[in-house]
C-alpha positions as CSV (number, residue, x, y, z in Angstrom):
1,X,0.1,-0.1,0.1
2,X,1.3,3.3,-1.0
3,X,1.9,6.1,2.0
4,X,-0.8,8.1,2.4
5,X,0.2,11.8,2.8
6,X,-2.1,14.5,3.9
7,X,-0.7,18.4,2.9
8,X,-1.9,21.3,4.3
9,X,-1.8,25.3,3.9
10,X,-1.6,24.0,0.2
11,X,-0.9,26.5,-2.8
12,X,-0.8,25.8,-6.2
13,X,3.1,26.0,-6.7
14,X,3.0,23.9,-3.5
15,X,1.1,21.1,-5.9
16,X,2.3,21.5,-8.7
17,X,6.4,21.2,-7.4
18,X,5.4,18.1,-5.5
19,X,3.2,16.4,-7.9
20,X,6.7,16.6,-10.0
21,X,8.7,14.9,-7.6
22,X,6.3,12.4,-6.3
23,X,6.5,10.8,-9.8
24,X,9.4,9.5,-8.7
25,X,7.7,8.0,-5.1
26,X,4.3,7.0,-6.1
27,X,2.8,8.5,-2.4
28,X,-0.8,8.8,-2.1
29,X,-1.5,12.6,-1.8
30,X,-4.1,14.6,-0.6
31,X,-3.9,18.5,-0.6
32,X,-5.8,20.8,1.5
33,X,-5.8,24.4,1.2
34,X,-6.5,25.2,4.9
35,X,-4.0,25.3,7.5
36,X,-3.9,22.5,9.9
37,X,-6.0,23.6,13.4
38,X,-7.7,22.0,16.2
39,X,-10.9,22.5,14.1
40,X,-9.9,20.1,11.0
41,X,-7.5,17.9,12.3
42,X,-9.6,15.1,11.8
43,X,-8.8,15.5,8.6
44,X,-5.8,13.7,9.2
45,X,-7.7,10.2,9.7
46,X,-6.1,7.6,7.4
47,X,-3.1,9.0,6.7
48,X,0.1,7.8,7.7
49,X,1.8,10.9,7.1
50,X,1.4,15.1,7.2
51,X,3.0,17.6,5.3
52,X,2.7,21.1,6.9
53,X,4.6,24.8,6.5
54,X,5.6,27.7,8.7
55,X,2.3,28.9,9.9
56,X,0.3,25.5,10.7
57,X,1.3,25.8,14.5
58,X,0.8,22.0,15.5
59,X,0.5,22.2,19.5
60,X,0.0,19.4,22.0
61,X,-3.8,19.0,21.1
62,X,-3.4,18.3,17.8
63,X,0.0,16.3,18.1
64,X,-2.0,13.9,20.4
65,X,-5.4,13.5,18.1
66,X,-3.1,12.7,15.1
67,X,-1.2,10.1,16.9
68,X,-5.1,8.4,18.2
69,X,-5.4,8.8,14.4
70,X,-2.5,6.7,13.4
71,X,-0.5,9.5,12.1
72,X,2.9,8.6,12.2
73,X,5.3,11.6,10.8
74,X,5.0,15.6,10.9
75,X,7.0,16.5,7.5
76,X,8.0,20.4,7.6
77,X,8.6,21.5,4.3
78,X,10.5,24.2,5.6
79,X,13.6,25.0,8.0
80,X,12.0,26.4,11.0
81,X,10.5,24.1,13.4
82,X,9.5,26.7,15.8
83,X,5.6,25.9,15.4
84,X,5.7,22.4,16.3
85,X,5.6,21.5,20.1
86,X,8.4,18.9,20.2
87,X,8.1,18.2,23.6
88,X,4.8,17.1,23.1
89,X,5.9,15.3,19.6
90,X,8.8,13.4,21.6
91,X,8.1,9.3,21.4
92,X,5.1,10.3,19.9
93,X,4.9,11.2,16.4
94,X,8.7,11.7,14.4
95,X,9.3,15.4,13.1
96,X,11.6,15.9,10.0
97,X,12.3,19.4,8.1
98,X,14.4,20.5,5.4
99,X,17.1,22.3,6.6
100,X,18.7,23.8,3.7
101,X,16.5,24.2,0.5
102,X,18.2,27.1,-1.4
103,X,20.7,29.3,1.4
104,X,21.2,31.3,-1.8
105,X,17.7,32.3,-2.6
106,X,17.2,33.7,1.0
107,X,20.8,35.5,0.8
108,X,19.9,36.9,-2.5
109,X,16.9,38.5,-1.5
110,X,17.8,39.8,1.9
111,X,20.5,41.8,-0.6
112,X,17.5,42.7,-2.8
113,X,15.5,44.3,0.2
114,X,19.3,46.2,1.4
115,X,19.8,47.4,-2.4
116,X,15.8,48.6,-3.3
117,X,15.9,50.5,0.4
118,X,19.1,52.1,-0.3
119,X,18.6,53.5,-3.5
120,X,14.5,54.2,-3.0
121,X,14.0,51.7,-6.0
122,X,10.2,51.2,-4.3
123,X,9.5,55.2,-4.6
124,X,10.8,55.5,-7.8
125,X,9.3,53.4,-9.2
126,X,5.6,55.0,-8.4
127,X,7.4,58.2,-9.1
128,X,8.3,57.4,-12.7
129,X,4.7,55.9,-13.3
130,X,3.4,59.0,-12.6
131,X,5.8,60.8,-14.9
132,X,7.7,62.1,-11.9
133,X,11.4,61.9,-12.5
134,X,12.8,64.1,-10.0
135,X,15.7,62.8,-7.6
136,X,14.8,64.6,-4.3
137,X,14.2,62.1,-1.6
138,X,15.9,59.6,-3.2
139,X,19.5,60.0,-2.5
140,X,21.3,56.6,-0.8
141,X,24.8,55.5,-0.1
142,X,27.5,53.7,-1.6
143,X,27.6,50.2,0.4
144,X,31.2,50.0,-0.9
145,X,33.1,50.2,2.7
146,X,30.4,50.6,4.7
147,X,29.7,47.8,7.6
148,X,27.4,45.1,7.3
149,X,26.4,43.4,10.6
150,X,25.1,39.7,10.0
151,X,23.8,38.0,13.3
152,X,23.6,34.5,12.1
153,X,26.2,32.7,10.1
154,X,24.5,29.3,9.1
155,X,24.3,28.4,5.3
156,X,22.0,31.6,4.4
157,X,24.4,33.7,6.7
158,X,27.8,32.4,4.6
159,X,25.9,33.1,1.6
160,X,25.0,36.4,2.6
161,X,28.4,37.2,3.6
162,X,30.1,36.2,0.3
163,X,27.8,38.7,-1.5
164,X,28.8,41.8,0.9
165,X,32.1,40.9,0.4
166,X,31.7,41.8,-3.8
167,X,30.2,45.0,-2.5
168,X,33.4,45.4,-0.6
169,X,32.0,45.7,2.6
170,X,33.3,45.5,5.9
171,X,31.9,42.6,7.6
172,X,31.0,41.8,10.9
173,X,29.0,38.6,12.5
174,X,27.5,37.4,15.6
175,X,26.9,33.9,16.1
176,X,27.3,31.6,19.1
177,X,29.1,28.6,17.0
178,X,31.5,30.9,14.9
179,X,33.3,29.4,12.2
180,X,36.5,30.1,12.2
181,X,37.6,28.6,9.3
182,X,34.9,30.4,7.1
183,X,36.0,33.6,8.7
184,X,39.3,33.4,7.5
185,X,38.8,32.7,4.0
186,X,36.2,35.5,3.6
187,X,37.2,38.3,5.2
188,X,34.5,38.3,8.2
189,X,35.0,39.2,11.6
190,X,33.4,37.5,14.5
191,X,32.4,39.9,17.3
192,X,29.9,40.3,19.9
193,X,26.3,41.5,19.2
194,X,27.2,44.5,22.1
195,X,30.1,45.6,19.4
196,X,28.3,44.7,16.2
197,X,25.2,46.7,16.7
198,X,26.9,49.8,17.2
199,X,29.0,49.6,14.2
200,X,26.9,48.4,11.5
201,X,25.6,50.6,9.0
202,X,22.9,47.8,7.7
203,X,22.1,44.7,10.4
204,X,21.0,41.5,9.0
205,X,19.0,39.0,10.9
206,X,19.6,35.3,9.4
207,X,19.3,33.6,12.5
208,X,16.4,30.8,14.1
209,X,13.9,31.8,16.3
210,X,15.0,30.1,19.8
211,X,14.0,31.1,23.2
212,X,17.6,32.8,23.4
213,X,16.9,34.8,20.0
214,X,13.1,35.8,20.6
215,X,13.0,39.6,20.1
216,X,17.0,39.7,20.1
217,X,15.7,43.2,18.2
218,X,13.7,45.2,21.1
219,X,14.2,49.0,22.6
220,X,17.3,48.4,24.5
221,X,18.9,46.7,21.6
222,X,17.8,49.2,18.8
223,X,19.4,52.2,21.1
224,X,22.6,50.8,20.8
225,X,22.5,50.8,17.1
226,X,24.0,53.8,14.8
227,X,21.7,56.2,14.0
228,X,20.0,55.7,10.9
229,X,20.8,51.9,10.5
230,X,19.0,49.7,8.2
231,X,17.4,46.5,9.6
232,X,16.9,43.5,7.6
233,X,15.0,40.5,8.9
234,X,14.5,37.6,6.5
235,X,14.7,35.0,9.3
236,X,11.4,34.8,12.0
237,X,9.2,37.6,12.5
238,X,9.7,37.2,16.4
239,X,13.3,38.1,16.2
240,X,12.1,41.7,16.2
241,X,9.6,43.3,18.8
242,X,7.4,45.0,16.2
243,X,6.1,47.9,18.3
244,X,9.6,48.9,19.3
245,X,10.6,48.8,15.9
246,X,7.8,50.9,15.1
247,X,9.3,53.2,17.6
248,X,12.7,53.2,16.4
249,X,11.2,54.2,12.6
250,X,9.2,56.7,14.2
251,X,12.5,58.3,16.1
252,X,14.7,58.3,13.1
253,X,17.2,55.8,15.1
254,X,16.0,53.2,12.6
255,X,16.4,55.0,8.8
256,X,14.8,51.9,7.0
257,X,13.8,48.0,7.6
258,X,13.2,45.5,5.1
259,X,10.9,42.6,6.6
260,X,10.5,39.5,4.8
261,X,8.9,37.9,8.0
262,X,6.6,39.8,10.5
263,X,6.0,38.7,14.1
264,X,1.8,37.7,13.7
265,X,2.2,36.5,10.1
266,X,0.7,33.6,10.4
267,X,-2.9,34.3,9.6
268,X,-1.6,37.3,7.1
269,X,0.9,35.7,4.9
270,X,0.8,33.7,1.4
271,X,-2.7,35.0,1.8
272,X,-4.8,37.5,-1.0
273,X,-6.5,39.8,1.4
274,X,-6.7,42.8,-0.7
275,X,-10.6,42.6,-0.7
276,X,-10.7,43.0,3.1
277,X,-9.6,45.7,5.5
278,X,-6.4,45.1,7.4
279,X,-7.0,44.6,11.0
280,X,-3.3,44.3,12.0
281,X,-2.8,47.4,13.4
282,X,1.1,47.1,14.0
283,X,1.3,45.9,10.5
284,X,-0.8,48.3,8.9
285,X,1.4,51.3,10.7
286,X,4.5,49.8,9.5
287,X,2.7,50.2,6.0
288,X,2.5,53.7,5.9
289,X,6.3,54.7,6.6
290,X,7.5,55.0,2.8
291,X,11.5,54.0,4.5
292,X,10.0,50.2,5.1
293,X,9.5,47.3,2.6
294,X,7.6,44.3,3.8
295,X,7.5,41.2,1.5
296,X,5.5,38.3,2.5
297,X,7.8,35.7,3.5
298,X,8.9,35.0,-0.2
299,X,12.7,34.9,0.6
300,X,12.9,31.0,-0.6
301,X,10.3,31.8,-3.2
302,X,12.7,30.4,-6.5
303,X,12.1,27.7,-9.0
304,X,15.2,25.9,-7.9
305,X,14.4,25.8,-4.1
306,X,10.9,24.9,-4.7
307,X,12.2,21.9,-6.5
308,X,14.9,21.1,-3.6
309,X,12.2,21.7,-0.7
310,X,9.7,18.9,-2.7
311,X,12.8,16.6,-3.2
312,X,14.1,16.9,0.2
313,X,10.4,16.3,1.8
314,X,10.0,13.5,-0.1
315,X,13.2,11.8,0.9
316,X,12.7,12.6,4.0
317,X,9.3,10.7,3.9
318,X,10.4,7.8,1.9
319,X,13.5,7.5,4.0
320,X,11.2,7.3,7.8
321,X,8.4,4.6,5.9
322,X,11.8,2.3,4.8
323,X,13.5,2.5,8.3
324,X,16.4,4.2,7.3
325,X,18.6,7.0,9.5
326,X,16.5,10.4,9.6
327,X,19.4,13.1,8.8
328,X,16.8,16.0,9.0
329,X,15.0,14.5,12.4
330,X,14.2,17.2,14.6
331,X,14.6,16.2,18.7
332,X,13.5,18.1,21.7
């Protein structure tokens, strides 16, 4: 009997990628458009495995119910796993993830946000469509010889650092597990956040969300930053306390912000809400700033990344049901 898989929070592009890769595996797949919640967890009955994305919040009650229905595996089609209660899943349901589907895609999107904010591309685009070719208010700065602070030097952070080196930037980095060999090869200096924050012209967050990194950027850390700093977050929304970010933007301490993630994105991102009133007051306030660019968690969204996500997810599932070692298992 083929393995039965239930996909949640599925978009057309997910289905296209996974159907293509599944031609090599022959799993029986059922796609659901909705997020997996306590209200619809009954849909997992009869399935061996579920596949979920970043905004499916898998808490203890969902895990308990799925276990009673016979679900044996939770396969995350993303690298982050903070949306799954790993303690509740321990010894009940295995959890696997896709640790690195395309570090370059996210690193390149990070730089795209930096360049757009610096050279005011988003503002210039709308001006010229109105036949306004004035340059007032569009001045940027040379990134050459400026200081970039990269927090988190995993695969994405390292890919970003290589790009920033190409601009001739000075790069400082913080990571609790520094890679000194990489630093020596890539003109990188590891330091503390106490030094990185005040010295950096641009700060990029490329670290996972953990208890130690939640609200890493808050009122106190913003006060330590250089006046007019550019802040980029393509990591996880809760790395930044958004209300403090708004205050930093209002005061001018933060000169620009590029966000591909948002603290309360789970009911917003990946959905078309253009026919509704935006009820999230903090996000609505952020959208009023002309020095803020928000993209809807699209940093990963390239053809190559989508294929790699599908391929690794299917490999994880295939390996589990064949009793093979699980290099991408996530444990509490």
